[in-house]
C-alpha positions in Angstrom: 112.8 -3.3 -20.2 113.9 -4.6 -16.8 111.5 -2.1 -15.0 108.7 -3.1 -17.3 109.2 -6.8 -16.7 109.3 -6.3 -13.0 106.0 -4.3 -13.1 104.4 -7.2 -15.1 105.7 -9.8 -12.8 107.9 -11.2 -15.5 111.7 -11.8 -16.0 113.3 -10.0 -18.8 113.6 -13.1 -21.0 109.9 -13.8 -20.7 108.9 -10.3 -21.4 111.1 -10.3 -24.5 109.3 -13.5 -25.7 105.9 -12.0 -24.9 106.7 -9.0 -27.1 108.0 -11.2 -29.9 104.7 -13.3 -29.9 102.5 -10.2 -29.6 104.2 -8.4 -32.5 103.8 -11.3 -35.0 101.6 -10.8 -37.9 99.7 -13.9 -37.0 99.2 -13.1 -33.3 95.4 -12.8 -33.7 95.1 -16.2 -35.1 97.4 -17.7 -32.4 95.2 -16.0 -29.8 92.1 -17.5 -31.4 93.7 -21.0 -31.2 94.6 -20.6 -27.5 91.0 -19.2 -26.7 89.6 -22.4 -28.4 91.7 -24.5 -26.0 90.3 -22.5 -23.0 93.9 -21.2 -22.3 95.5 -24.6 -22.1 98.8 -24.6 -20.4 100.4 -27.4 -22.4 98.6 -27.6 -25.8 99.3 -30.4 -28.2 100.8 -29.1 -31.5 99.8 -30.9 -34.7 100.7 -30.5 -38.4 98.5 -31.7 -41.3 95.2 -31.0 -42.7 91.7 -32.3 -43.7 89.6 -32.5 -46.8 85.8 -32.7 -46.8 84.6 -34.5 -49.9 81.3 -35.2 -51.6 81.5 -39.0 -52.0 79.1 -39.0 -54.9 80.7 -36.3 -57.1 84.2 -36.5 -55.6 84.1 -32.7 -55.2 86.3 -31.2 -52.5 83.8 -29.2 -50.3 86.3 -27.8 -47.9 90.1 -28.2 -47.4 92.1 -27.1 -44.3 95.9 -27.2 -43.8 98.0 -26.0 -40.9 100.4 -24.4 -43.5 98.5 -21.1 -42.9 98.5 -21.4 -39.1 101.0 -19.7 -36.7 104.1 -21.7 -36.9 102.5 -24.0 -39.3 100.7 -25.8 -36.5 97.3 -26.4 -35.0 97.1 -26.3 -31.1 94.6 -28.4 -29.3 93.9 -28.8 -25.6 96.1 -31.3 -23.7 93.0 -32.8 -21.8 95.0 -33.2 -18.6 92.6 -33.5 -15.5 95.2 -32.3 -13.0 94.8 -28.7 -11.9 98.5 -28.5 -11.0 99.3 -29.4 -14.7 96.6 -27.5 -16.7 94.0 -25.4 -14.8 92.1 -24.9 -18.1 91.6 -28.6 -19.0 91.0 -29.4 -15.4 88.2 -27.0 -15.3 86.5 -28.8 -18.2 87.2 -32.2 -16.6 85.7 -30.9 -13.3 82.6 -29.6 -15.2 82.1 -32.9 -16.9 82.4 -34.8 -13.7 80.0 -32.4 -12.0 77.3 -33.1 -14.8 78.0 -36.9 -14.5 77.5 -36.9 -10.8 74.5 -34.6 -10.8 72.8 -36.6 -13.5 72.8 -39.5 -11.2 71.2 -37.5 -8.4 68.6 -35.2 -9.9 68.1 -37.1 -13.2 68.7 -36.0 -16.8 67.1 -38.0 -19.6 69.7 -36.8 -22.0 72.4 -38.4 -19.8 70.6 -41.6 -19.1 68.8 -41.0 -15.9 65.0 -40.0 -15.4 64.0 -37.2 -13.1 62.3 -39.8 -10.9 65.7 -40.8 -9.6 65.5 -38.1 -7.0 63.0 -40.3 -5.1 65.6 -43.2 -4.9 67.4 -43.7 -1.6 70.9 -42.3 -2.0 73.7 -41.4 0.3 77.1 -39.7 0.4 79.6 -42.0 2.1 83.1 -41.2 3.1 85.5 -44.2 3.7 88.9 -43.4 5.2 92.2 -45.1 6.1 93.1 -46.3 9.5 95.7 -44.6 11.7 99.3 -45.1 11.1 100.4 -43.0 14.0 99.3 -39.8 15.8 99.5 -36.6 13.6 99.0 -32.9 14.2 95.4 -31.9 13.8 92.7 -29.5 14.8 90.3 -31.4 17.2 87.4 -29.0 17.4 88.0 -26.3 20.1 90.7 -28.4 21.9 94.4 -28.0 21.2 96.3 -30.7 19.3 98.0 -33.5 21.2 101.2 -31.5 20.9 99.6 -28.7 23.0 99.3 -26.2 20.1 96.1 -24.8 18.7 97.1 -25.0 15.0 95.8 -22.6 12.5 93.7 -23.8 9.6 96.6 -23.6 7.2 99.4 -24.6 9.6 102.1 -26.5 7.6 102.4 -29.2 10.4 98.8 -30.3 10.0 98.7 -34.0 9.1 102.4 -34.6 9.8 103.3 -37.1 12.5 103.9 -36.1 16.0 106.9 -38.6 16.0 108.0 -39.3 12.4 110.4 -42.0 13.6 107.6 -44.2 15.0 105.1 -43.4 12.2 104.1 -46.5 10.1 105.2 -45.2 6.7 105.3 -48.6 5.3 101.8 -49.3 6.4 100.6 -46.0 4.9 101.9 -46.5 1.5 100.9 -50.1 1.3 97.3 -49.1 2.3 97.3 -46.5 -0.4 98.6 -49.0 -2.9 95.8 -51.5 -2.1 93.0 -48.8 -1.6 91.4 -49.7 -5.0 91.2 -53.4 -3.9 89.6 -52.3 -0.6 86.9 -50.4 -2.6 86.4 -53.5 -4.9 85.8 -55.7 -1.9 83.6 -53.1 -0.3 81.3 -53.2 -3.3 81.1 -56.9 -3.2 80.3 -57.1 0.5 77.8 -54.3 0.2 75.6 -56.3 -2.1 75.9 -59.3 0.2 74.9 -57.2 3.3 71.9 -55.7 1.4 70.6 -59.1 0.6 71.2 -60.3 4.2 69.1 -57.4 5.6 66.4 -57.9 3.0 66.1 -61.5 4.0 66.9 -62.5 0.4 69.5 -64.5 -1.4 72.1 -62.5 -3.4 70.5 -63.7 -6.6 67.0 -62.7 -5.5 68.2 -59.3 -4.3 70.0 -58.7 -7.6 66.9 -59.5 -9.5 64.8 -57.0 -7.6 67.3 -54.1 -7.2 70.6 -52.5 -8.3 73.2 -50.5 -6.4 74.9 -47.7 -8.4 77.8 -45.4 -7.3 80.0 -42.6 -8.4 83.1 -41.9 -6.4 86.2 -39.8 -6.2 89.5 -40.2 -4.3 90.9 -37.5 -2.2 94.2 -37.2 -0.3 94.1 -36.3 3.4 96.8 -34.0 4.7 98.5 -36.9 6.2 98.9 -38.4 2.7 96.4 -41.2 3.0 93.7 -41.6 0.3 90.0 -41.6 1.2 87.0 -42.1 -1.0 83.8 -40.0 -1.2 81.0 -41.9 -2.9 77.5 -41.3 -4.0 75.6 -44.6 -3.4 72.1 -45.1 -4.8 69.4 -47.8 -4.7 67.7 -48.6 -8.1 65.1 -51.0 -9.2 65.9 -54.2 -11.2 66.1 -52.3 -14.4 68.5 -49.6 -13.1 67.8 -46.0 -12.8 64.6 -46.1 -14.8 62.9 -48.5 -12.3 61.9 -47.5 -8.7 63.6 -49.6 -6.0 61.5 -52.3 -4.2 59.8 -51.4 -0.9 62.4 -53.0 1.2 65.2 -51.0 -0.3 65.1 -48.2 2.2 67.7 -45.4 3.1 68.2 -47.1 6.6 68.8 -50.5 5.0 71.4 -49.0 2.6 73.1 -47.0 5.5 73.3 -50.1 7.7 74.6 -52.2 4.8 77.4 -49.7 4.0 78.6 -49.7 7.6 78.5 -53.5 7.8 80.3 -54.0 4.5 83.1 -51.6 5.4 83.8 -53.5 8.6 84.0 -56.8 6.7 86.6 -55.7 4.1 90.1 -57.1 4.7 93.0 -57.4 2.2 95.9 -59.6 3.2 99.4 -58.5 2.3 101.9 -61.5 2.6 105.1 -61.4 4.6 108.1 -60.6 2.3 111.7 -60.2 3.4 111.8 -58.2 6.5 108.1 -57.1 6.2 105.6 -58.9 8.2 102.2 -60.0 6.9 99.5 -57.3 7.1 95.8 -57.2 7.0 94.5 -54.0 5.5 91.0 -52.6 6.1 89.1 -49.3 6.3 89.5 -46.9 9.2 87.0 -46.3 11.9 86.0 -42.9 10.5 83.1 -43.8 8.3 80.5 -41.2 7.5 77.3 -41.9 5.7 74.9 -39.0 5.1 71.6 -39.0 3.3 71.5 -36.7 0.2 68.6 -34.4 0.1 67.0 -32.5 -2.8 67.6 -28.8 -3.7 66.0 -26.1 -1.7 65.4 -27.7 1.7 68.3 -26.0 3.6 70.3 -29.1 4.1 74.1 -29.0 3.8 74.3 -32.5 2.0 72.3 -31.5 -1.0 72.5 -32.8 -4.6 74.3 -29.5 -5.7 76.8 -29.7 -2.8 77.6 -33.3 -3.5 78.2 -32.8 -7.2 80.3 -29.8 -6.7 82.4 -31.5 -4.0 83.1 -34.5 -6.1 83.9 -32.4 -9.2 86.3 -30.2 -7.1 88.5 -33.2 -6.0 88.3 -35.0 -9.4 91.1 -32.6 -10.6 93.3 -32.9 -7.6 95.9 -35.5 -6.7 98.8 -36.2 -4.3 100.5 -32.8 -4.9 98.0 -31.4 -2.4 100.1 -33.1 0.3 103.3 -31.5 -0.8 104.5 -34.1 -3.2 105.1 -33.6 -6.9 102.8 -34.4 -9.9 105.2 -36.5 -11.8 107.3 -39.6 -11.4 110.3 -39.7 -9.0 113.0 -42.2 -9.9 115.3 -42.0 -6.9 115.6 -40.5 -3.4 118.1 -37.9 -4.5 115.4 -36.2 -6.6 113.4 -35.5 -3.3 116.2 -33.1 -2.3 116.4 -31.5 -5.7 112.7 -31.0 -5.8 112.5 -29.7 -2.2 109.8 -32.1 -1.2 108.7 -31.6 2.4 109.9 -34.2 5.0 106.5 -36.1 5.5 105.7 -36.7 1.9 109.4 -37.3 1.2 109.4 -40.1 3.7 106.3 -41.7 2.1 107.8 -41.5 -1.3 111.1 -43.0 0.1 109.1 -45.9 1.7 107.6 -46.6 -1.8 111.0 -46.7 -3.4 112.4 -49.0 -0.7 109.4 -51.3 -0.9 109.5 -51.7 -4.7 112.0 -54.6 -4.7 109.9 -56.5 -2.1 106.5 -56.0 -3.9 107.5 -55.6 -7.7 104.0 -56.5 -8.8 102.6 -53.5 -6.9 104.6 -51.0 -9.0 105.4 -48.9 -5.9 108.3 -47.1 -7.6 106.1 -46.1 -10.5 103.5 -44.6 -8.2 105.8 -43.2 -5.5 104.9 -39.6 -6.5 101.3 -40.6 -5.7 102.4 -42.0 -2.3 101.6 -45.5 -3.5 98.1 -45.0 -4.8 97.6 -46.5 -8.3 93.9 -46.3 -8.9 91.6 -44.0 -10.8 90.6 -40.9 -9.1 87.1 -40.9 -10.3 85.0 -43.9 -11.2 81.4 -44.9 -11.4 79.3 -48.0 -11.8 77.9 -48.8 -15.3 74.3 -47.6 -14.7 75.0 -44.6 -12.4 74.5 -42.1 -15.2 76.3 -41.1 -18.5 80.0 -41.4 -19.1 82.7 -38.8 -19.5 83.3 -40.1 -23.0 79.7 -39.5 -23.9 79.8 -35.9 -22.5 83.0 -35.2 -24.5 81.4 -36.6 -27.6 78.4 -34.2 -27.2 80.8 -31.3 -26.9 82.7 -32.5 -30.0 79.4 -32.9 -32.0 78.4 -29.4 -31.0 81.6 -27.9 -32.2 81.4 -29.9 -35.4 77.9 -28.7 -36.1 79.1 -25.1 -35.6 81.9 -25.7 -38.0 79.6 -27.2 -40.7 77.3 -24.2 -40.4 80.1 -21.7 -40.6 81.4 -23.4 -43.8 78.0 -24.0 -45.3 78.4 -27.8 -45.4 75.4 -30.1 -45.3 74.1 -31.3 -42.0 73.4 -35.0 -42.0 70.7 -34.6 -39.3 68.7 -32.5 -41.7 69.3 -34.5 -44.7 70.7 -38.1 -44.1 71.3 -38.5 -47.8 73.7 -35.5 -47.9 76.7 -37.4 -46.5 80.3 -36.2 -46.7 83.6 -37.9 -46.4 86.4 -36.3 -44.4 89.9 -37.3 -45.0 92.5 -36.2 -42.4 96.2 -36.5 -42.0 97.9 -35.3 -38.7 101.5 -35.5 -37.5 102.5 -34.8 -33.9 104.7 -31.7 -33.8 105.3 -31.3 -30.0 103.5 -29.7 -27.1 103.6 -26.7 -24.7 104.4 -23.0 -25.1 107.4 -20.8 -25.1 107.8 -18.7 -21.9 106.1 -15.7 -23.5 103.3 -17.9 -24.9 102.7 -19.5 -21.6 102.3 -16.1 -19.9 99.8 -14.9 -22.5 97.9 -18.2 -22.4 97.6 -18.0 -18.6 96.0 -14.5 -19.0 93.6 -15.8 -21.6 92.6 -18.6 -19.2 92.0 -16.1 -16.4 89.9 -13.8 -18.7 87.8 -16.7 -19.7 87.4 -17.9 -16.1 86.5 -14.3 -15.0 83.8 -14.0 -17.8 82.4 -17.3 -16.8 82.1 -16.2 -13.1 80.4 -13.0 -14.1 78.0 -14.9 -16.3 77.2 -17.4 -13.5 76.5 -14.5 -11.1 74.2 -12.7 -13.5 72.3 -15.8 -14.5 69.7 -15.8 -11.6 69.0 -12.1 -12.4 68.5 -12.7 -16.1 66.2 -15.7 -15.4 64.2 -13.6 -12.9 63.9 -10.7 -15.5 62.8 -13.3 -18.2 60.2 -14.7 -15.8 58.8 -11.2 -15.0 58.6 -10.4 -18.7 56.5 -13.6 -19.4 
């Protein structure tokens, strides 16, 4: 068995568990459950059941119980957005984010935005942190300041040239206040737009709206920066064209001016001096162009980019994806020196700034905000997208069971009574290995379908 385990890339204990699971009489049903979760790495296990009742006759139309399920439990997807925790659920989250961002760029009436939105001025802006000390980098064709031409995946990229003089305190305090910086930026942006339009803020607001969708990303040095789609709308939001004065150039100039105005004061506490935090000098604002014109900053590219980073967090810098309670854990978890110093700075500063919850967010290098956010009228919501998916699956289930569809006959209502009990989460080692293979198979099939779609569409067009 040892040779077989080695060939499969498994230890003997995991292989034994794989064989145990695969040889169970209810393995096919277990596999079906995991496929329905997309190969979730950490499924929620529930016990209980449901009854669908005709409220008029009190007849039980359908009854379901987990008593007949593998282990007496139903497994549902964990829904974690982090790719480091659950690649399957992160893939779903990224897909939802992609459609949310794309709907605000190309328009999708089903998602709350008309197709005419493509004619609105919109940009892809990147706001970064200031410097906290020189770091190893790849400055074009020139060598780094250390004299070395680093490779693209060199481990020292983003780490300080001199860790002893690097401002670790400033770095984690900046991350911790990054959401405040963004909030002030949106306030100043509206003021700068009104100033450039020669209007009062009230008048500018009555004629136009500014919508955005953004995502946070960690640079290799451990500093958060934001990528944002920012769009001009008319007074009624995405359904109205912006006024004539709301041009792309005006929006670009207002973004640059607003970013320079932002300042968040951190008071002096203990041995820490007062600080004024602001955005870094590296501010990029690119117009977003439509599909098919050969430009790099296209609607498709922007939506894909935002979706990609919506599932990533600080673990991309070498830290961990769960909370750290003390410095001793940094050694046990083998955290690299640079992120370990950032985490240690958060732990040291917690007593000085207790309201900032730096200890709770030390594993995030101080950042405590949401990774993806949007303004109210940018497009649809993640909740709405999830509801559409849930409604679709519910309709499939009703059809399979022969239950009445309320959309076809509003009078044919049913009552569903449910009782669920949390029974744990996760897999055994063997189940985890099998679930990972299910997820890879699903992903492979999706990639093949995506590659074949253009050919199928071309054939369909030729046939018609």
